[in-house]
Steps between C-alpha positions, in 0.01 A plus 500: 500500500785554255686831479636630169781754473614639164822703488716664231875460553793649309832308489802678344678326215881483510569754229226479234319231301457561127314307230390594153193679640679721755684518831410505866690551823264334748270201527147613580313211656166435670496273805183324608487376862228274639459440873276223633498289818835643602668405173632742239529438126661733246531540127678754282433621146636754251242696302639512143430791266553275197169335589324824592548455873569770757561500874178693550304256287629190676434648846153618394419149374607351833290756688197415285545132585560567873153395621523162326858444606440587865185285504720198427552485123712197401719440194221339301299824522773748404405498129163645596650817648837563329639493146782252437788742541707657778230561762376142474858376531559680831173372643547142377849481649381657827228237523748219443732646764209542743398134451853381564531713815160393636564133430857500639619323186736637233329588177694244298346228714150645448565479128624141522851593388842394613698753701627772262865475405738793425463657156751681278351826378595713202638844573375790290711755313308817412491644150781747439776580253719212384790631712292536812347158457842343455613662825187367678563154356856505625377576853246213476726257309519270807129429469404192298193649327453858384181646363569781254247776439506602132235627258671741263500280190812408306716740704445251783751269329780737599371505858480123507858457372623744765314310773641169383851648513435622855357168622648231281390205714153601613194364324289782351127563463390788280183691586395728217187626683300514173763726342604313183345500153413190292741582218792522743438164663723278277811712562428544870425128556817404311704734720341357813583145391858597416551662841361214701163649602284226650161677466346811343209652684208684326674633190182637340206694644225295657212483259731556205715188532356300210840510321624251758256234379713222351808724480821295509742613769801355673407651838179425701255788510303569819170688534477760773261783423309259272451248785265561788285205613360173365237677289764627259720195493366355171586820310869457590546154354707496183636850574690444820715228652455618862292728716601738776262456793474799732250503785403862437387392151323179599325661795668295768663172599184290441477581128880501458522141616213400270656683206834330561341157486300586187805645322718197578222273369524692166874446486592858585805580711446708812661822605386650829558871527418801708457871512760697699371435852600368843541146632137494596408494128773247410406236764174373338664500156766260629233232529412541130868498401570141616457373139625808319775488239584863587449673837499878500419608854772753561273786608657534847848499355417814304381693807708720728353297790254218552260393769623353827477210518518436128618234261864402550710540188849356464612649172226394259380213715178573692363301795143437614408787732430486875134461592502846657523643150244279321362146482 
């Protein structure tokens, strides 16, 4: 008999985390634990209000699925009991972890992969005034890749110039979080190209991004809120040059891996991202990130503390976690 435990955990953020939609001071996560035959598997998710998710809703969905899960539900049956969002992600990752622990083999072997190598992750700068963002950039200027939260339209150009002055050698990614307007795109894209931005993430609102179709730009544009799983992939072609794969959007590692393969087959670049969460949520995403142009798995670096044991970070370089954590 399998035992399911569902738990809400709160992890303080170091300072605060601000995007165009608001700020938060803690990462509110749900952890799913499965125990079977003396083995324990875990998965972590972040319910995201942008997609209508709540902690209570995710936990209620898990409780509704409890009889099927504890009766031995496997990954190929998850779609019958959970929507492809955060709750499914936590369960899918817990099932992968449980299989790895029961088999005594690391998960990358189960997937037929080579042993994961260290990755260089972006480090996120929260949205703030130009002066504050320059100061934050100066503190992070030793990092090779910075992800900059913007979303205030043409006034973001001033912020971007300040950040570039604060971190003159770092590569920059801009994440507008759906905050720009179509008429402002030419000036904003030109500024991004001038200042050495390597990618712009979700400049327009999902569902209202038709202005990107065929639009000439000097900087690759990446879909985030517009990209979820393989079902919506065709709608992104011609608008975007890349997609940001997050396990909380795909509904788990299983679909994330399939989406990555499908996107690459269509000629799209990959970005693998995360919500602000602990190393338990980053570990499965590292398997998807092996072919990514951009890795954005800095969640634990934004927290006041992380799990023990967790992923080892040396600056922006992250290493495959110990099996005690996951996989």
